[in-house]
N, C-alpha and C positions, 0 to 999 in steps of 0.2 A: 504493500500500500504506500501511497504518497505520504510524505512528511507533512503534517499540519501544524502550523504555529498559530496560536490564538492571541490576538492583541485585544484585551478587554478593558472596558471602562466599568468599574464596579459601582453599583448604586445600592449595595446591600451590606448590612452590618456583618462583619466577619470576612467579607471578600471571598467567599467560597465560590470558585469558578463554576461549580456545577449548578449554582442557583442564580448566577448572573445572566440576565436575559441576553446580553450582548456576547455571551460565550456559548453559543449552541454547538460548538465543536467539541465540548467537553462531555464525556460520557456521564450518564445519570445512574447512580448506584441504586436508586429506588426501584421497586418492582410493582407490577399490577397487584400482587398480593398485598403489598403495603397500602396501596390506594384503597383496596377493598376493606382492609382492617380499619382504616381511618373513617371511611364512609359508614361502616357498620357501627363503629364506636359512637359516632355522632348521630346515628339514626337517619342518615341521608339516603333517600330512595333513588333508584336508577331505573330507567327503562330496561326491561328484561334483556334486550339485545345488547345493551352496553354492559350490563352485569355479566352476561355470558362471555362477551369478548374479553373483559378483564379477567374473569375466572380462567379462561383458556390461555391467557398470556398473549393474546393476539395483538395487544397494544403496547407490548414491551418496547422500550427504547434501547439503543445500543448500550452495552455495559462496558466498564473498564476492563481492559485485558490485563491479566496478572503480570506484574513487572513492567508494564508500559504506561508510565504516567504521561498524561498529555502535556505538551509544551505550552504553557500559558504565561503571558506577560501582562501584568496589570499596568496599563498606561495612565490610569487615574483611579483614585479611591476616594471614598467619602472624606477620609481624614485629610487627604491632600487638598480636596476642594475647600474644606473648612479652613485649613491653614492659609490657603491663597486668599480667601475672602477676608480672613482676619488680618492678613498683612495689608490688604487694600484699605480696610477700615481704619487700621492703625495709622497708615500713611495719610489718611484724611483727618487724623486727630481724634478719632473715636476710641473710647474705651471698649475693649473686647473681652468677652468671657465665652469661651467655647464650651457649650454644655456637654455635648457627646456626639460621637459618630456611630453610636450603637442604638439610636432610637428607632423603634419600629412601631407600626400601627397605622390606622387610618389617618390620612392627612388632616382631616378636620379635627381629630382628637389630639394629634401632636400639635397642631396649630393652636388649639385651645389652651394647651399647657404653656406654650410660648406666650400667648396673649395674657394669660394669668400672671406669668412672671413679669411681663412688661407693665401690667397694671399695678402689681405690687411695688415695683421699683418707682413708678410714677407717684403712687400714693404714700409709700412708706420709706422709700430709699433702701429697700431691702428685697431680696437678698444681695443685691449689688447696688452700686451707686451709678445710676443712669447709664447702663451699658449699651453697646450695640450687640444684640444677641443674634 
């Protein structure tokens, strides 16, 4: 087989190449059986034809070959993006507090947390002194 090199931009906490959407060349270690267990655990129903396809393994994705790690180069990560934004904000004279590159969740929920922090700073000067968040 041809050599494949993946250049990926991570947008996920932990930077796992198997879950980065821009890294479709990386084999997925999960199985159809894993998917069925999750669906069953959460009581999620499926059309019978889909359940049968999963049960038969008909929808399996390529799996990693033993001893053959994919060649992946992360050309950007969430941490690098935050650091670059922080540097730009600092150069504009703003105080910066990087909260985390590990946040996960619905955008509206994460945004609500950021908004609550900003309101707390505006009203009480805490937990930071008027930062750029």
